[in-house]
C-alpha positions in Angstrom: 92.5 92.9 91.9 91.3 92.3 87.8 93.3 94.0 84.7 89.5 95.7 84.2 89.6 96.9 87.9 92.5 98.3 87.7 92.2 100.0 84.0 89.2 101.6 85.6 91.6 102.6 88.3 94.2 104.3 86.8 91.9 106.4 84.5 89.8 107.7 87.1 93.2 108.0 89.9 94.4 111.7 89.5 97.6 113.0 90.3 96.1 115.9 93.2 94.5 113.2 95.2 98.0 112.2 95.4 99.6 115.3 96.2 97.1 115.8 98.8 97.5 112.3 100.3 101.1 112.9 100.4 100.0 116.1 102.0 97.6 115.0 105.0 100.3 111.8 105.6 103.6 114.7 105.6 102.1 117.7 107.8 99.3 114.7 109.9 96.0 116.9 109.7 94.4 117.9 106.7 93.9 122.1 108.3 97.7 121.8 107.7 97.8 120.5 104.6 95.5 122.7 103.3 98.0 125.2 104.6 100.8 123.9 102.7 98.8 123.5 99.4 97.2 127.2 99.5 94.0 125.2 98.9 91.0 124.9 101.6 90.4 122.1 103.7 87.1 120.8 102.3 88.9 120.7 99.2 91.7 117.9 101.3 88.2 116.5 102.5 87.0 115.8 99.4 90.1 114.6 97.9 91.2 112.0 100.1 87.4 110.5 100.3 87.3 110.5 96.2 90.4 108.4 96.0 89.4 106.3 99.2 86.1 105.0 97.6 88.4 104.8 94.3 90.3 102.6 95.9 88.0 100.9 98.0 90.2 100.9 101.5 89.9 103.4 104.2 93.0 105.4 103.7 93.4 107.6 106.3 92.6 107.1 110.3 90.3 110.5 111.6 91.4 111.5 115.2 90.8 114.5 117.4 94.3 116.0 117.4 95.2 115.0 113.3 95.3 112.4 110.9 97.2 109.2 111.3 98.3 107.2 108.4 97.0 103.5 107.7 99.2 100.7 106.3 97.1 101.3 102.5 98.2 105.3 102.5 101.8 104.2 103.6 102.2 102.0 100.3 100.4 104.1 98.6 102.7 107.3 99.4 105.6 105.4 99.2 105.0 103.9 95.9 103.9 107.5 94.7 106.3 109.9 96.0 109.4 109.2 93.4 107.1 111.1 90.7 105.0 113.4 92.0 107.3 116.8 94.3 105.4 118.2 96.8 
């Protein structure tokens, strides 16, 4: 990844998106994460979609019985956890 691409991502990345990703990964579903964060499920869905679009990778596998992290999401959440309070 070039410096310019990294710079563009860092300008568009929001801490709120990372907090939401961590909550979904921890809770296992968007609905439970929404309850935990006291926001609506569509807000969760939009934030995850924006983050996936920004990074150019799929972060979560969506299934009938909830969400599961992909390897990429694990790397993101492990890297972000020390910097964010949940």
